[in-house]
N, CA and C atoms as a LAMMPS dump frame, in Angstrom:
ITEM: TIMESTEP
0
ITEM: NUMBER OF ATOMS
270
ITEM: BOX BOUNDS ff ff ff
-5.0000000000000000e+02 5.0000000000000000e+02
-5.0000000000000000e+02 5.0000000000000000e+02
-5.0000000000000000e+02 5.0000000000000000e+02
ITEM: ATOMS id mol type element x y z
1 1 1 N 35.76 278.064 210.088
2 1 2 C 35.905 276.616 210.071
3 1 3 C 36.456 276.179 208.71
4 2 1 N 37.439 275.317 208.746
5 2 2 C 38.067 274.838 207.521
6 2 3 C 37.257 273.703 206.902
7 3 1 N 37.218 273.682 205.581
8 3 2 C 36.475 272.635 204.886
9 3 3 C 37.322 271.373 204.769
10 4 1 N 36.644 270.262 204.484
11 4 2 C 37.307 268.96 204.43
12 4 3 C 36.861 268.194 203.188
13 5 1 N 37.564 267.099 202.915
14 5 2 C 37.27 266.205 201.787
15 5 3 C 37.092 264.801 202.343
16 6 1 N 35.952 264.177 202.038
17 6 2 C 35.682 262.801 202.474
18 6 3 C 35.586 261.897 201.251
19 7 1 N 36.183 260.715 201.356
20 7 2 C 35.989 259.632 200.399
21 7 3 C 35.074 258.627 201.094
22 8 1 N 33.911 258.383 200.522
23 8 2 C 32.885 257.556 201.153
24 8 3 C 32.583 256.368 200.256
25 9 1 N 32.641 255.174 200.819
26 9 2 C 32.371 253.948 200.08
27 9 3 C 31.172 253.268 200.74
28 10 1 N 30.103 253.087 199.976
29 10 2 C 28.853 252.548 200.507
30 10 3 C 28.584 251.192 199.876
31 11 1 N 28.353 250.178 200.711
32 11 2 C 28.052 248.838 200.211
33 11 3 C 26.665 248.401 200.666
34 12 1 N 26.125 247.44 199.93
35 12 2 C 24.782 246.917 200.188
36 12 3 C 24.014 246.915 198.871
37 13 1 N 22.685 246.993 198.964
38 13 2 C 21.879 247.126 197.743
39 13 3 C 21.738 248.623 197.481
40 14 1 N 22.703 249.174 196.749
41 14 2 C 22.764 250.619 196.544
42 14 3 C 22.818 251.013 195.065
43 15 1 N 22.7 250.043 194.182
44 15 2 C 22.624 250.349 192.754
45 15 3 C 21.25 249.932 192.246
46 16 1 N 20.691 250.742 191.354
47 16 2 C 19.373 250.458 190.802
48 16 3 C 18.241 250.807 191.756
49 17 1 N 18.548 251.608 192.783
50 17 2 C 17.537 251.978 193.791
51 17 3 C 17.524 253.503 194.009
52 18 1 N 17.977 254.263 193.016
53 18 2 C 18.003 255.731 193.059
54 18 3 C 18.931 256.29 194.132
55 19 1 N 19.941 255.508 194.524
56 19 2 C 20.867 255.97 195.565
57 19 3 C 21.67 257.18 195.093
58 20 1 N 22.184 257.13 193.873
59 20 2 C 22.991 258.256 193.376
60 20 3 C 22.164 259.529 193.255
61 21 1 N 20.963 259.426 192.703
62 21 2 C 20.107 260.61 192.561
63 21 3 C 19.746 261.174 193.935
64 22 1 N 19.446 260.309 194.879
65 22 2 C 19.12 260.759 196.231
66 22 3 C 20.323 261.406 196.903
67 23 1 N 21.518 260.858 196.644
68 23 2 C 22.747 261.444 197.191
69 23 3 C 22.961 262.836 196.616
70 24 1 N 22.739 262.988 195.316
71 24 2 C 22.851 264.297 194.668
72 24 3 C 21.938 265.309 195.35
73 25 1 N 20.69 264.931 195.571
74 25 2 C 19.727 265.844 196.197
75 25 3 C 20.159 266.218 197.615
76 26 1 N 20.617 265.24 198.383
77 26 2 C 21.035 265.504 199.76
78 26 3 C 22.275 266.392 199.784
79 27 1 N 23.245 266.109 198.92
80 27 2 C 24.465 266.916 198.864
81 27 3 C 24.142 268.37 198.501
82 28 1 N 23.258 268.558 197.531
83 28 2 C 22.872 269.913 197.14
84 28 3 C 22.165 270.618 198.294
85 29 1 N 21.313 269.901 199
86 29 2 C 20.607 270.461 200.154
87 29 3 C 21.593 270.923 201.238
88 30 1 N 22.69 270.162 201.406
89 30 2 C 23.686 270.459 202.434
90 30 3 C 24.775 271.429 201.965
91 31 1 N 24.795 271.748 200.674
92 31 2 C 25.821 272.647 200.151
93 31 3 C 27.176 271.974 199.988
94 32 1 N 27.146 270.691 199.649
95 32 2 C 28.368 269.893 199.483
96 32 3 C 28.702 269.771 197.998
97 33 1 N 29.984 269.839 197.667
98 33 2 C 30.455 269.663 196.291
99 33 3 C 31.147 268.308 196.172
100 34 1 N 31.212 267.778 194.939
101 34 2 C 31.884 266.508 194.698
102 34 3 C 31.127 265.676 193.683
103 35 1 N 31.137 264.355 193.871
104 35 2 C 30.428 263.469 192.938
105 35 3 C 30.088 262.144 193.599
106 36 1 N 29.166 261.424 192.961
107 36 2 C 28.787 260.072 193.372
108 36 3 C 28.787 259.21 192.118
109 37 1 N 29.288 257.979 192.243
110 37 2 C 29.307 257.087 191.081
111 37 3 C 29.178 255.637 191.512
112 38 1 N 28.588 254.823 190.618
113 38 2 C 28.512 253.381 190.841
114 38 3 C 29.881 252.77 190.61
115 39 1 N 30.164 251.69 191.34
116 39 2 C 31.403 250.936 191.159
117 39 3 C 31.061 249.574 190.552
118 40 1 N 32.023 248.96 189.905
119 40 2 C 31.78 247.682 189.225
120 40 3 C 31.439 246.552 190.187
121 41 1 N 31.766 246.691 191.467
122 41 2 C 31.464 245.639 192.448
123 41 3 C 30.071 245.781 193.073
124 42 1 N 29.265 246.735 192.572
125 42 2 C 27.91 246.927 193.082
126 42 3 C 27.81 247.966 194.185
127 43 1 N 28.922 248.54 194.582
128 43 2 C 28.923 249.564 195.627
129 43 3 C 28.786 250.953 194.994
130 44 1 N 28.734 251.964 195.856
131 44 2 C 28.685 253.36 195.42
132 44 3 C 29.846 254.089 196.083
133 45 1 N 30.51 254.952 195.307
134 45 2 C 31.644 255.738 195.801
135 45 3 C 31.288 257.211 195.717
136 46 1 N 31.591 257.943 196.793
137 46 2 C 31.292 259.364 196.868
138 46 3 C 32.557 260.12 197.263
139 47 1 N 32.855 261.195 196.554
140 47 2 C 33.861 262.156 197.017
141 47 3 C 33.093 263.429 197.314
142 48 1 N 33.27 263.93 198.53
143 48 2 C 32.494 265.076 198.974
144 48 3 C 33.383 266.098 199.675
145 49 1 N 33.12 267.368 199.396
146 49 2 C 33.867 268.456 200.033
147 49 3 C 32.904 269.477 200.606
148 50 1 N 33.232 269.944 201.806
149 50 2 C 32.411 270.949 202.454
150 50 3 C 32.825 271.084 203.905
151 51 1 N 31.978 271.754 204.677
152 51 2 C 32.256 271.914 206.099
153 51 3 C 32.026 270.584 206.817
154 52 1 N 32.88 270.254 207.794
155 52 2 C 32.801 268.954 208.465
156 52 3 C 31.42 268.595 209.011
157 53 1 N 30.679 269.564 209.554
158 53 2 C 29.351 269.238 210.084
159 53 3 C 28.398 268.826 208.968
160 54 1 N 28.524 269.443 207.805
161 54 2 C 27.686 269.088 206.652
162 54 3 C 28.095 267.729 206.089
163 55 1 N 29.404 267.471 206.035
164 55 2 C 29.889 266.169 205.566
165 55 3 C 29.433 265.059 206.5
166 56 1 N 29.484 265.318 207.809
167 56 2 C 29.023 264.315 208.775
168 56 3 C 27.532 264.05 208.618
169 57 1 N 26.766 265.092 208.293
170 57 2 C 25.33 264.915 208.044
171 57 3 C 25.111 264.048 206.807
172 58 1 N 25.936 264.232 205.773
173 58 2 C 25.835 263.398 204.575
174 58 3 C 26.165 261.948 204.902
175 59 1 N 27.219 261.732 205.685
176 59 2 C 27.605 260.367 206.066
177 59 3 C 26.471 259.705 206.84
178 60 1 N 25.86 260.417 207.763
179 60 2 C 24.72 259.863 208.517
180 60 3 C 23.594 259.496 207.572
181 61 1 N 23.313 260.367 206.605
182 61 2 C 22.268 260.099 205.624
183 61 3 C 22.615 258.86 204.791
184 62 1 N 23.887 258.675 204.471
185 62 2 C 24.317 257.54 203.635
186 62 3 C 23.909 256.196 204.235
187 63 1 N 23.81 256.12 205.554
188 63 2 C 23.408 254.868 206.204
189 63 3 C 21.967 254.497 205.869
190 64 1 N 21.139 255.475 205.529
191 64 2 C 19.754 255.211 205.112
192 64 3 C 19.644 255.238 203.599
193 65 1 N 20.158 256.293 202.996
194 65 2 C 20.138 256.407 201.543
195 65 3 C 18.741 256.549 200.99
196 66 1 N 18.56 256.085 199.775
197 66 2 C 17.258 256.169 199.125
198 66 3 C 16.291 255.177 199.773
199 67 1 N 15.029 255.387 199.497
200 67 2 C 13.975 254.577 200.118
201 67 3 C 14.134 253.074 199.861
202 68 1 N 14.579 252.696 198.666
203 68 2 C 14.69 251.286 198.295
204 68 3 C 16.043 250.659 198.637
205 69 1 N 16.986 251.474 199.085
206 69 2 C 18.344 250.973 199.37
207 69 3 C 18.37 250.135 200.651
208 70 1 N 19.363 249.237 200.699
209 70 2 C 19.683 248.503 201.925
210 70 3 C 21.191 248.66 202.108
211 71 1 N 21.58 249.484 203.04
212 71 2 C 22.996 249.799 203.244
213 71 3 C 23.588 248.846 204.266
214 72 1 N 24.684 248.177 203.89
215 72 2 C 25.387 247.275 204.794
216 72 3 C 26.526 247.975 205.525
217 73 1 N 27.228 248.879 204.819
218 73 2 C 28.373 249.546 205.43
219 73 3 C 28.648 250.879 204.743
220 74 1 N 29.133 251.837 205.531
221 74 2 C 29.582 253.131 205.02
222 74 3 C 30.982 253.355 205.577
223 75 1 N 31.972 253.346 204.685
224 75 2 C 33.37 253.53 205.075
225 75 3 C 33.798 254.939 204.667
226 76 1 N 34.351 255.69 205.614
227 76 2 C 34.723 257.079 205.363
228 76 3 C 36.204 257.28 205.646
229 77 1 N 36.885 257.933 204.699
230 77 2 C 38.287 258.311 204.885
231 77 3 C 38.435 259.764 204.469
232 78 1 N 39.257 260.5 205.202
233 78 2 C 39.551 261.871 204.778
234 78 3 C 40.503 261.817 203.596
235 79 1 N 40.299 262.723 202.655
236 79 2 C 41.132 262.757 201.464
237 79 3 C 41.703 264.136 201.214
238 80 1 N 42.392 264.261 200.095
239 80 2 C 43 265.528 199.707
240 80 3 C 41.982 266.422 199.018
241 81 1 N 42.042 267.694 199.315
242 81 2 C 41.142 268.689 198.745
243 81 3 C 41.286 268.73 197.228
244 82 1 N 40.152 268.706 196.51
245 82 2 C 40.155 268.776 195.049
246 82 3 C 39.58 270.088 194.525
247 83 1 N 38.802 270.783 195.319
248 83 2 C 38.218 272.05 194.89
249 83 3 C 37.02 271.909 193.985
250 84 1 N 36.19 270.889 194.208
251 84 2 C 34.959 270.731 193.417
252 84 3 C 34.079 271.965 193.569
253 85 1 N 33.371 272.343 192.515
254 85 2 C 32.488 273.512 192.594
255 85 3 C 31.009 273.134 192.634
256 86 1 N 30.686 271.921 192.18
257 86 2 C 29.302 271.444 192.19
258 86 3 C 29.302 269.986 192.638
259 87 1 N 28.111 269.412 192.761
260 87 2 C 28.003 267.979 193.054
261 87 3 C 27.316 267.348 191.852
262 88 1 N 27.843 266.222 191.388
263 88 2 C 27.288 265.589 190.198
264 88 3 C 27.238 264.074 190.333
265 89 1 N 26.383 263.485 189.506
266 89 2 C 26.305 262.029 189.369
267 89 3 C 27.197 261.652 188.196
268 90 1 N 28.082 260.698 188.418
269 90 2 C 28.957 260.23 187.323
270 90 3 C 28.576 258.827 186.942
């Protein structure tokens, strides 16, 4: 199975609620590489690479996120492969 790259944009109350740290933990659990970072508009942006079933599991998780988060929308687009080796919080 070929690996894929997803660009994920999450909106709602997702900053200041441990969303990035929780995303890091979930990505590591799923064996996904890439990064998660806060955006200036209050959203969170994720670039993730891995097997499509694992990426889809991450996207499903993004709808819930951390315990304190309130997710309004999760927008996913396929992107170009970057070859990330780890997952990090930026």
